[in-house]
MMTF fields as JSON, N, C-alpha, C and O atoms, coordinates in Angstrom:
{
  "mmtfVersion": "1.0.0",
  "mmtfProducer": "UNKNOWN",
  "numBonds": 415,
  "numAtoms": 416,
  "numGroups": 104,
  "numChains": 1,
  "numModels": 1,
  "chainsPerModel": [1],
  "groupsPerChain": [104],
  "chainIdList": ["A"],
  "bondAtomList": [4, 2, 8, 6, 12, 10, 16, 14, 20, 18, 24, 22, 28, 26, 32, 30, 36, 34, 40, 38, 44, 42, 48, 46, 52, 50, 56, 54, 60, 58, 64, 62, 68, 66, 72, 70, 76, 74, 80, 78, 84, 82, 88, 86, 92, 90, 96, 94, 100, 98, 104, 102, 108, 106, 112, 110, 116, 114, 120, 118, 124, 122, 128, 126, 132, 130, 136, 134, 140, 138, 144, 142, 148, 146, 152, 150, 156, 154, 160, 158, 164, 162, 168, 166, 172, 170, 176, 174, 180, 178, 184, 182, 188, 186, 192, 190, 196, 194, 200, 198, 204, 202, 208, 206, 212, 210, 216, 214, 220, 218, 224, 222, 228, 226, 232, 230, 236, 234, 240, 238, 244, 242, 248, 246, 252, 250, 256, 254, 260, 258, 264, 262, 268, 266, 272, 270, 276, 274, 280, 278, 284, 282, 288, 286, 292, 290, 296, 294, 300, 298, 304, 302, 308, 306, 312, 310, 316, 314, 320, 318, 324, 322, 328, 326, 332, 330, 336, 334, 340, 338, 344, 342, 348, 346, 352, 350, 356, 354, 360, 358, 364, 362, 368, 366, 372, 370, 376, 374, 380, 378, 384, 382, 388, 386, 392, 390, 396, 394, 400, 398, 404, 402, 408, 406, 412, 410],
  "bondOrderList": [1, 1, 1, 1, 1, 1, 1, 1, 1, 1, 1, 1, 1, 1, 1, 1, 1, 1, 1, 1, 1, 1, 1, 1, 1, 1, 1, 1, 1, 1, 1, 1, 1, 1, 1, 1, 1, 1, 1, 1, 1, 1, 1, 1, 1, 1, 1, 1, 1, 1, 1, 1, 1, 1, 1, 1, 1, 1, 1, 1, 1, 1, 1, 1, 1, 1, 1, 1, 1, 1, 1, 1, 1, 1, 1, 1, 1, 1, 1, 1, 1, 1, 1, 1, 1, 1, 1, 1, 1, 1, 1, 1, 1, 1, 1, 1, 1, 1, 1, 1, 1, 1, 1],
  "groupList": [{"groupName": "MET", "atomNameList": ["N", "CA", "C", "O"], "elementList": ["N", "C", "C", "O"], "formalChargeList": [0, 0, 0, 0], "bondAtomList": [1, 0, 2, 1, 3, 2], "bondOrderList": [1, 1, 2], "singleLetterCode": "M", "chemCompType": "L-PEPTIDE LINKING"}, {"groupName": "SER", "atomNameList": ["N", "CA", "C", "O"], "elementList": ["N", "C", "C", "O"], "formalChargeList": [0, 0, 0, 0], "bondAtomList": [1, 0, 2, 1, 3, 2], "bondOrderList": [1, 1, 2], "singleLetterCode": "S", "chemCompType": "L-PEPTIDE LINKING"}, {"groupName": "ALA", "atomNameList": ["N", "CA", "C", "O"], "elementList": ["N", "C", "C", "O"], "formalChargeList": [0, 0, 0, 0], "bondAtomList": [1, 0, 2, 1, 3, 2], "bondOrderList": [1, 1, 2], "singleLetterCode": "A", "chemCompType": "L-PEPTIDE LINKING"}, {"groupName": "GLU", "atomNameList": ["N", "CA", "C", "O"], "elementList": ["N", "C", "C", "O"], "formalChargeList": [0, 0, 0, 0], "bondAtomList": [1, 0, 2, 1, 3, 2], "bondOrderList": [1, 1, 2], "singleLetterCode": "E", "chemCompType": "L-PEPTIDE LINKING"}, {"groupName": "HIS", "atomNameList": ["N", "CA", "C", "O"], "elementList": ["N", "C", "C", "O"], "formalChargeList": [0, 0, 0, 0], "bondAtomList": [1, 0, 2, 1, 3, 2], "bondOrderList": [1, 1, 2], "singleLetterCode": "H", "chemCompType": "L-PEPTIDE LINKING"}, {"groupName": "GLY", "atomNameList": ["N", "CA", "C", "O"], "elementList": ["N", "C", "C", "O"], "formalChargeList": [0, 0, 0, 0], "bondAtomList": [1, 0, 2, 1, 3, 2], "bondOrderList": [1, 1, 2], "singleLetterCode": "G", "chemCompType": "PEPTIDE LINKING"}, {"groupName": "LYS", "atomNameList": ["N", "CA", "C", "O"], "elementList": ["N", "C", "C", "O"], "formalChargeList": [0, 0, 0, 0], "bondAtomList": [1, 0, 2, 1, 3, 2], "bondOrderList": [1, 1, 2], "singleLetterCode": "K", "chemCompType": "L-PEPTIDE LINKING"}, {"groupName": "LEU", "atomNameList": ["N", "CA", "C", "O"], "elementList": ["N", "C", "C", "O"], "formalChargeList": [0, 0, 0, 0], "bondAtomList": [1, 0, 2, 1, 3, 2], "bondOrderList": [1, 1, 2], "singleLetterCode": "L", "chemCompType": "L-PEPTIDE LINKING"}, {"groupName": "PHE", "atomNameList": ["N", "CA", "C", "O"], "elementList": ["N", "C", "C", "O"], "formalChargeList": [0, 0, 0, 0], "bondAtomList": [1, 0, 2, 1, 3, 2], "bondOrderList": [1, 1, 2], "singleLetterCode": "F", "chemCompType": "L-PEPTIDE LINKING"}, {"groupName": "THR", "atomNameList": ["N", "CA", "C", "O"], "elementList": ["N", "C", "C", "O"], "formalChargeList": [0, 0, 0, 0], "bondAtomList": [1, 0, 2, 1, 3, 2], "bondOrderList": [1, 1, 2], "singleLetterCode": "T", "chemCompType": "L-PEPTIDE LINKING"}, {"groupName": "CYS", "atomNameList": ["N", "CA", "C", "O"], "elementList": ["N", "C", "C", "O"], "formalChargeList": [0, 0, 0, 0], "bondAtomList": [1, 0, 2, 1, 3, 2], "bondOrderList": [1, 1, 2], "singleLetterCode": "C", "chemCompType": "L-PEPTIDE LINKING"}, {"groupName": "ILE", "atomNameList": ["N", "CA", "C", "O"], "elementList": ["N", "C", "C", "O"], "formalChargeList": [0, 0, 0, 0], "bondAtomList": [1, 0, 2, 1, 3, 2], "bondOrderList": [1, 1, 2], "singleLetterCode": "I", "chemCompType": "L-PEPTIDE LINKING"}, {"groupName": "ASN", "atomNameList": ["N", "CA", "C", "O"], "elementList": ["N", "C", "C", "O"], "formalChargeList": [0, 0, 0, 0], "bondAtomList": [1, 0, 2, 1, 3, 2], "bondOrderList": [1, 1, 2], "singleLetterCode": "N", "chemCompType": "L-PEPTIDE LINKING"}, {"groupName": "PRO", "atomNameList": ["N", "CA", "C", "O"], "elementList": ["N", "C", "C", "O"], "formalChargeList": [0, 0, 0, 0], "bondAtomList": [1, 0, 2, 1, 3, 2], "bondOrderList": [1, 1, 2], "singleLetterCode": "P", "chemCompType": "L-PEPTIDE LINKING"}, {"groupName": "TRP", "atomNameList": ["N", "CA", "C", "O"], "elementList": ["N", "C", "C", "O"], "formalChargeList": [0, 0, 0, 0], "bondAtomList": [1, 0, 2, 1, 3, 2], "bondOrderList": [1, 1, 2], "singleLetterCode": "W", "chemCompType": "L-PEPTIDE LINKING"}, {"groupName": "VAL", "atomNameList": ["N", "CA", "C", "O"], "elementList": ["N", "C", "C", "O"], "formalChargeList": [0, 0, 0, 0], "bondAtomList": [1, 0, 2, 1, 3, 2], "bondOrderList": [1, 1, 2], "singleLetterCode": "V", "chemCompType": "L-PEPTIDE LINKING"}, {"groupName": "ARG", "atomNameList": ["N", "CA", "C", "O"], "elementList": ["N", "C", "C", "O"], "formalChargeList": [0, 0, 0, 0], "bondAtomList": [1, 0, 2, 1, 3, 2], "bondOrderList": [1, 1, 2], "singleLetterCode": "R", "chemCompType": "L-PEPTIDE LINKING"}, {"groupName": "TYR", "atomNameList": ["N", "CA", "C", "O"], "elementList": ["N", "C", "C", "O"], "formalChargeList": [0, 0, 0, 0], "bondAtomList": [1, 0, 2, 1, 3, 2], "bondOrderList": [1, 1, 2], "singleLetterCode": "Y", "chemCompType": "L-PEPTIDE LINKING"}, {"groupName": "GLN", "atomNameList": ["N", "CA", "C", "O"], "elementList": ["N", "C", "C", "O"], "formalChargeList": [0, 0, 0, 0], "bondAtomList": [1, 0, 2, 1, 3, 2], "bondOrderList": [1, 1, 2], "singleLetterCode": "Q", "chemCompType": "L-PEPTIDE LINKING"}, {"groupName": "ASP", "atomNameList": ["N", "CA", "C", "O"], "elementList": ["N", "C", "C", "O"], "formalChargeList": [0, 0, 0, 0], "bondAtomList": [1, 0, 2, 1, 3, 2], "bondOrderList": [1, 1, 2], "singleLetterCode": "D", "chemCompType": "L-PEPTIDE LINKING"}],
  "groupTypeList": [0, 1, 2, 3, 4, 5, 6, 3, 7, 8, 0, 2, 9, 10, 2, 4, 10, 4, 9, 11, 3, 6, 12, 5, 3, 12, 6, 8, 5, 13, 2, 7, 14, 5, 15, 8, 5, 16, 11, 2, 5, 7, 2, 13, 12, 17, 18, 17, 1, 6, 2, 4, 6, 3, 1, 5, 11, 15, 14, 19, 3, 6, 12, 7, 12, 6, 17, 7, 6, 4, 13, 19, 6, 8, 15, 4, 5, 9, 6, 6, 6, 11, 18, 5, 15, 6, 19, 6, 18, 19, 16, 6, 19, 7, 11, 3, 8, 11, 6, 11, 9, 9, 12, 12],
  "groupIdList": [1, 2, 3, 4, 5, 6, 7, 8, 9, 10, 11, 12, 13, 14, 15, 16, 17, 18, 19, 20, 21, 22, 23, 24, 25, 26, 27, 28, 29, 30, 31, 32, 33, 34, 35, 36, 37, 38, 39, 40, 41, 42, 43, 44, 45, 46, 47, 48, 49, 50, 51, 52, 53, 54, 55, 56, 57, 58, 59, 60, 61, 62, 63, 64, 65, 66, 67, 68, 69, 70, 71, 72, 73, 74, 75, 76, 77, 78, 79, 80, 81, 82, 83, 84, 85, 86, 87, 88, 89, 90, 91, 92, 93, 94, 95, 96, 97, 98, 99, 100, 101, 102, 103, 104],
  "secStructList": [7, 7, 2, 2, 2, 2, 2, 2, 2, 2, 2, 2, 2, 6, 6, 6, 6, 7, 7, 7, 1, 6, 6, 7, 7, 7, 7, 1, 1, 7, 7, 7, 6, 6, 7, 6, 6, 7, 5, 6, 6, 7, 1, 6, 6, 7, 7, 7, 7, 2, 2, 2, 2, 6, 6, 7, 7, 5, 7, 7, 2, 2, 2, 2, 2, 2, 2, 2, 2, 7, 2, 2, 2, 2, 1, 6, 6, 7, 1, 7, 7, 7, 7, 7, 7, 7, 7, 2, 2, 2, 2, 2, 2, 2, 2, 2, 2, 2, 2, 2, 2, 2, 7, 7],
  "xCoordList": [5.26, 4.453, 3.162, 2.623, 2.682, 1.461, 0.5, 0.679, -0.512, -1.513, -2.278, -2.716, -2.437, -3.141, -2.355, -2.93, -1.049, -0.211, -0.252, -0.276, -0.26, -0.372, -1.658, -1.674, -2.748, -4.032, -3.927, -4.398, -3.314, -3.125, -2.322, -2.665, -1.26, -0.447, -1.252, -1.19, -2.012, -2.82, -3.814, -3.93, -4.524, -5.534, -4.912, -5.517, -3.717, -3.066, -2.376, -2.282, -1.9, -1.066, -1.554, -1.134, -2.418, -2.805, -4.279, -4.639, -5.132, -6.581, -7.125, -8.191, -6.424, -6.928, -6.783, -7.429, -5.957, -5.77, -6.244, -6.498, -6.366, -6.702, -7.84, -7.952, -8.684, -9.66, -9.142, -8.322, -9.632, -9.162, -10.284, -10.03, -11.524, -12.63, -13.009, -12.711, -13.68, -14.157, -15.107, -15.96, -14.954, -15.738, -15.486, -16.319, -14.326, -13.97, -13.713, -13.331, -13.925, -13.74, -12.284, -11.532, -11.914, -10.616, -10.707, -11.727, -9.64, -9.533, -8.392, -8.297, -7.531, -6.356, -5.482, -4.834, -5.469, -4.78, -5.802, -6.979, -5.379, -6.322, -6.809, -6.135, -7.986, -8.489, -7.519, -6.991, -7.293, -6.283, -6.845, -6.076, -8.166, -8.729, -8.112, -8.126, -7.574, -6.99, -5.629, -5.198, -4.943, -3.66, -2.59, -1.752, -2.595, -1.56, -1.732, -2.794, -0.674, -0.687, -1.105, -1.011, -1.564, -1.996, -0.789, 0.158, -0.84, 0.204, -0.063, -1.199, 0.973, 0.849, 0.214, 0.491, -0.639, -1.265, -2.52, -3.016, -3.059, -4.207, -5.476, -6.437, -5.526, -6.781, -7.809, -7.486, -9.037, -10.054, -10.405, -10.412, -10.689, -11.211, -10.289, -10.76, -8.988, -8.037, -7.079, -6.616, -6.786, -5.9, -4.457, -4.012, -3.753, -2.373, -1.391, -1.66, -0.248, 0.854, 1.377, 1.214, 1.993, 2.612, 3.653, 3.802, 4.365, 5.402, 4.827, 5.426, 3.678, 3.053, 2.543, 2.761, 1.879, 1.301, 2.368, 2.104, 3.546, 4.61, 5.628, 6.601, 5.424, 6.434, 6.519, 7.602, 5.392, 5.388, 5.529, 5.686, 5.476, 5.625, 4.404, 3.266, 4.654, 3.589, 3.672, 4.732, 2.548, 2.549, 2.568, 1.612, 3.681, 3.865, 4.546, 4.801, 4.839, 5.436, 6.767, 7.027, 7.595, 8.916, 8.784, 9.446, 7.938, 7.8, 7.071, 7.419, 6.071, 5.406, 6.376, 6.337, 7.239, 8.234, 9.152, 9.401, 9.64, 10.513, 9.78, 10.325, 8.532, 7.749, 7.445, 7.598, 7.017, 6.69, 7.921, 7.812, 9.074, 10.309, 10.678, 10.997, 10.64, 11.007, 10.136, 10.594, 8.892, 7.991, 8.581, 8.5, 9.165, 9.667, 10.928, 11.225, 11.666, 12.858, 12.502, 13.147, 11.47, 11.082, 10.307, 10.49, 9.442, 8.704, 8.959, 8.25, 9.969, 10.298, 9.127, 8.674, 8.64, 7.519, 6.175, 5.136, 6.176, 4.925, 4.241, 4.897, 2.926, 2.177, 2.231, 1.887, 2.656, 2.665, 3.718, 4.908, 3.273, 4.168, 4.3, 3.921, 4.838, 5.102, 6.587, 7.287, 7.044, 8.447, 8.775, 9.931, 7.794, 8.029, 7.955, 7.996, 7.849, 7.793, 9.198, 9.62, 9.903, 11.321, 11.573, 12.527, 10.727, 10.954, 10.579, 9.46, 11.537, 11.34, 10.18, 9.38, 10.07, 8.983, 7.628, 6.628, 7.594, 6.352, 5.909, 4.723, 6.849, 6.503, 5.97, 4.98, 6.617, 6.155, 4.743, 3.897, 4.49, 3.169, 2.111, 1.005, 2.442, 1.52, 1.201, 0.043, 2.201, 2.008, 1.169, 0.294, 1.42, 0.624, -0.846, -1.732, -1.103, -2.481, -3.132, -4.25, -2.45, -2.997, -3.251, -4.287, -2.299, -2.409, -3.633, -4.398, -3.821, -4.935, -6.276, -7.321, -6.263, -7.501, -8.027, -9.24, -7.15, -7.58, -7.679, -7.972, -7.449, -7.481, -8.332, -8.034, -9.371, -10.282, -11.346, -12.202],
  "yCoordList": [-1.475, -0.993, -0.389, -0.833, 0.605, 1.265, 1.379, 2.219, 0.531, 0.591, 1.914, 2.423, 2.467, 3.756, 4.856, 5.68, 4.869, 5.843, 5.568, 6.498, 4.31, 3.945, 4.45, 4.878, 4.401, 4.924, 6.424, 6.921, 7.138, 8.58, 8.866, 9.762, 8.105, 8.281, 7.973, 8.71, 6.874, 6.494, 7.592, 7.992, 8.075, 9.094, 10.382, 11.067, 10.71, 11.946, 11.829, 12.811, 10.64, 10.544, 9.572, 9.677, 8.638, 7.586, 7.608, 7.22, 8.07, 7.933, 8.713, 8.378, 9.735, 10.477, 9.668, 9.994, 8.632, 7.8, 6.356, 5.674, 5.883, 4.472, 4.331, 5.118, 3.322, 2.927, 1.664, 0.939, 1.409, 0.245, -0.687, -1.803, -0.24, -1.057, -2.13, -2.024, -3.172, -4.242, -3.643, -2.819, -4.06, -3.539, -2.059, -1.374, -1.557, -0.158, 0.076, -0.836, 1.296, 1.64, 1.977, 2.389, 1.796, 2.262, 3.771, 4.306, 4.433, 5.882, 6.077, 5.347, 7.051, 7.192, 5.954, 5.534, 5.375, 4.119, 3.025, 3.319, 1.772, 0.666, 0.552, 0.984, -0.035, -0.366, -1.366, -2.244, -1.23, -2.05, -3.248, -4.009, -3.432, -4.582, -5.862, -6.077, -6.711, -7.979, -7.869, -8.795, -6.755, -6.54, -7.535, -7.932, -7.95, -8.874, -10.238, -10.856, -10.687, -11.967, -11.856, -12.831, -10.686, -10.482, -10.167, -9.511, -10.634, -10.308, -8.904, -8.566, -8.096, -6.725, -6.706, -7.556, -5.723, -5.539, -6.351, -6.411, -6.987, -7.869, -7.464, -8.233, -6.304, -5.883, -5.663, -5.101, -6.1, -6.001, -4.553, -3.658, -4.365, -3.094, -1.902, -0.776, -2.134, -1.033, -1.088, -2.164, 0.049, 0.145, 0.336, 1.46, -0.756, -0.718, -0.337, -0.492, 0.165, 0.397, -0.963, -1.971, -0.974, -2.188, -2.713, -3.922, -1.788, -2.166, -3.005, -4.007, -2.609, -3.378, -4.718, -5.746, -4.717, -5.954, -7.003, -8.199, -6.58, -7.507, -7.747, -8.472, -7.157, -7.224, -8.579, -8.993, -9.271, -10.541, -10.403, -11.405, -9.19, -8.941, -9.459, -9.248, -10.13, -10.513, -9.545, -9.38, -8.904, -7.914, -8.582, -9.235, -8.392, -8.827, -7.676, -6.632, -7.846, -6.759, -6.291, -5.092, -7.244, -6.905, -6.092, -5.066, -6.541, -5.839, -4.504, -3.531, -4.449, -3.163, -2.162, -0.977, -2.624, -1.741, -1.162, 0.043, -2.004, -1.532, -0.569, 0.455, -0.913, -0.075, 1.284, 2.318, 1.278, 2.546, 3.423, 4.649, 2.81, 3.584, 4.306, 5.495, 3.607, 4.175, 3.565, 2.666, 4.024, 3.401, 3.296, 2.244, 4.38, 4.377, 3.544, 3.112, 3.312, 2.46, 0.987, 0.133, 0.686, -0.708, -1.241, -2.391, -0.406, -0.787, 0.312, 1.318, 0.108, 1.1, 1.22, 0.23, 2.466, 2.688, 2.737, 2.772, 2.741, 2.828, 4.169, 5.158, 4.194, 5.447, 6.219, 7.4, 5.559, 6.187, 7.287, 7.026, 8.498, 9.652, 10.298, 11.453, 9.544, 10.098, 9.954, 9.166, 10.712, 10.652, 9.381, 8.957, 8.777, 7.615, 7.999, 9.178, 7.007, 7.209, 6.931, 5.779, 7.979, 7.853, 7.21, 6.45, 7.509, 7.026, 5.545, 5.145, 4.748, 3.295, 2.937, 2.065, 3.589, 3.286, 3.701, 3.013, 4.814, 5.223, 4.16, 3.84, 3.616, 2.559, 1.329, 0.74, 0.934, -0.226, -0.005, -0.895, 1.184, 1.488, 1.517, 1.009, 2.095, 2.156, 0.758, 0.448, -0.069, -1.45, -2.231, -3.001, -2.047, -2.729, -2.327, -3.179, -1.045, -0.591, -1.205, -1.715, -1.161, -1.722, -3.218, -3.739, -3.888, -5.34, -5.726, -6.605, -5.084, -5.481, -4.955, -5.512, -3.899, -3.291, -3.935, -4.024, -4.377, -4.831, -6.341, -6.831, -7.075, -8.534, -9.177, -10.284, -8.51, -9.057, -9.914, -10.46],
  "zCoordList": [17.829, 16.726, 17.252, 18.266, 16.569, 16.981, 15.803, 14.92, 15.8, 14.739, 14.795, 13.763, 15.99, 16.117, 15.419, 14.708, 15.619, 14.907, 13.408, 12.601, 13.044, 11.633, 11.014, 9.859, 11.787, 11.3, 11.049, 10.026, 11.974, 11.796, 10.529, 9.757, 10.321, 9.111, 7.86, 6.876, 7.901, 6.749, 6.409, 5.251, 7.405, 7.162, 6.625, 5.8, 7.085, 6.664, 5.303, 4.567, 4.975, 3.771, 2.706, 1.553, 3.049, 2.103, 1.708, 0.596, 2.634, 2.453, 1.27, 0.753, 0.832, -0.32, -1.622, -2.618, -1.625, -2.827, -2.658, -3.651, -1.424, -1.172, -0.171, 0.769, -0.378, 0.636, 1.31, 0.747, 2.526, 3.274, 3.687, 4.14, 3.536, 4.006, 2.987, 1.798, 3.498, 2.635, 1.604, 1.937, 0.358, -0.761, -1.001, -1.594, -0.539, -0.771, -2.249, -2.983, -2.664, -4.075, -4.371, -3.488, -5.608, -6.067, -6.228, -6.662, -5.876, -6.083, -7.077, -8.064, -6.824, -7.668, -7.533, -8.491, -6.341, -6.078, -5.836, -5.624, -5.863, -5.675, -4.237, -3.302, -4.077, -2.749, -2.116, -2.799, -0.832, -0.164, 0.601, 1.188, 0.61, 1.311, 0.756, -0.456, 1.622, 1.2, 0.549, -0.138, 0.752, 0.08, 0.533, -0.277, 1.806, 2.272, 1.616, 1.694, 0.975, 0.277, -1.173, -1.919, -1.586, -2.965, -3.845, -3.412, -5.059, -6.03, -6.551, -6.883, -6.622, -7.107, -8.489, -9.335, -8.69, -9.989, -10.208, -11.333, -9.161, -9.349, -8.608, -8.612, -7.977, -7.338, -8.443, -9.489, -8.217, -9.266, -9.632, -8.787, -10.895, -11.424, -11.225, -11.065, -11.235, -11.127, -12.301, -12.68, -12.87, -14.029, -13.544, -13.316, -13.393, -12.899, -13.997, -15.188, -13.557, -14.48, -14.942, -14.254, -16.09, -16.614, -15.621, -15.44, -14.986, -14.021, -12.887, -12.494, -12.36, -11.281, -11.788, -11.148, -12.911, -13.434, -13.713, -13.591, -14.077, -14.446, -13.331, -13.537, -12.165, -11.108, -10.41, -9.995, -10.277, -9.557, -8.056, -7.358, -7.546, -6.113, -5.361, -5.78, -4.258, -3.34, -2.172, -1.568, -1.854, -0.786, 0.584, 1.005, 1.248, 2.625, 3.36, 2.76, 4.625, 5.4, 4.798, 4.699, 4.405, 3.856, 2.568, 2.416, 1.646, 0.37, 0.525, -0.145, 1.394, 1.628, 2.246, 1.914, 3.137, 3.73, 2.644, 2.616, 1.774, 0.694, -0.226, -0.638, -0.543, -1.449, -0.826, -1.476, 0.426, 1.069, 1.276, 1.309, 1.414, 1.58, 0.291, 0.32, -0.835, -2.132, -3.225, -3.931, -3.388, -4.358, -5.771, -6.406, -6.251, -7.622, -7.803, -8.917, -6.737, -6.83, -6.701, -7.308, -5.905, -5.707, -6.904, -7.305, -7.474, -8.689, -9.716, -9.755, -10.537, -11.57, -12.539, -13.113, -12.713, -13.602, -12.901, -13.561, -11.564, -10.822, -11.073, -11.4, -10.917, -11.027, -9.707, -9.662, -8.65, -7.327, -7.306, -7.481, -7.095, -7.144, -5.772, -5.578, -4.826, -3.505, -3.21, -3.845, -2.258, -1.856, -1.104, -1.081, -0.498, 0.338, 1.799, 2.152, 2.627, 4.076, 4.595, 4.688, 4.926, 5.27, 6.63, 6.789, 7.608, 8.961, 9.075, 8.754, 9.539, 9.643, 10.565, 10.228, 11.718, 12.648, 12.069, 12.275, 11.352, 10.694, 9.689, 9.61, 8.927, 7.969, 8.689, 8.256, 9.783, 10.559, 11.074, 10.989, 11.607, 12.157, 11.05, 11.233, 9.939, 8.805, 8.287, 8.005, 8.163, 7.706, 8.709, 8.313, 9.988, 11.019, 10.911, 10.98, 10.742, 10.596, 9.352, 9.428, 8.226, 6.984, 7.159, 6.746, 7.77, 7.952, 8.78, 8.382, 9.918, 10.779, 10.276, 10.614, 9.482, 9.015, 7.74, 7.549, 6.884, 5.544, 5.4, 4.31, 6.447, 6.342, 7.413, 7.862, 7.822, 8.843, 8.201, 8.898]
}
């Protein structure tokens, strides 16, 4: 896994909608600080879709991998309108970067 490659992916594909720093603001998507172990739909001050609020998903590596692969299939009714990250290694690297960056 390469957190550095994950950072490049995050900056190119995620940063326009999400922040990762502590006390980061919500953008089009919720701030990701503390996302690991958090129940989907519970980040403060973000207007989640009903699908996320009712999903009961706990964000861990396995669930983030599934979500990043096919957001609309993993959480039917999500507001996230991306194609997904098709490459398995890219998803691993992106998750590694998010994990080490947002839970310090």
